[in-house]
C-alpha positions, -999 to 999 in steps of 0.1 A, spaced: 559 -270 -101 588 -293 -102 574 -315 -76 540 -316 -95 559 -326 -126 579 -354 -107 546 -368 -92 528 -368 -126 557 -385 -142 560 -410 -115 523 -417 -116 522 -423 -153 554 -444 -152 537 -466 -126 505 -470 -146 528 -480 -175 546 -505 -155 512 -519 -144 502 -523 -179 534 -541 -188 530 -564 -159 495 -572 -172 509 -579 -206 537 -600 -192 515 -621 -168 482 -623 -185 487 -612 -221 462 -585 -214 470 -549 -226 449 -525 -205 455 -496 -228 445 -514 -261 414 -528 -242 404 -492 -230 412 -473 -260 416 -497 -289 446 -497 -313 444 -461 -326 463 -430 -326 452 -422 -290 467 -453 -276 500 -446 -294 500 -411 -278 495 -428 -243 525 -450 -250 546 -420 -262 537 -401 -230 545 -432 -209 578 -435 -226 587 -398 -220 578 -401 -184 602 -430 -182 630 -412 -198 623 -381 -173 623 -405 -144 659 -414 -153 667 -378 -139 656 -391 -105 690 -412 -102 708 -376 -104 684 -360 -78 691 -389 -54 729 -383 -58 725 -347 -50 703 -353 -19 729 -378 -5 758 -353 -8 
């Protein structure tokens, strides 16, 4: 279960990073393009943000694996 959560969070985090790259390089927001600016896009942004916070725990996991 934990591995599934890790991979899901990592995948969503990567998708969010790609979206930010598109915004930075091309001024193109893929989420707004696909979903518009509505409550659903806000939920997507919130989920990406939560996954980013969860991914911070990977630093602690890497430290545990190295020890």
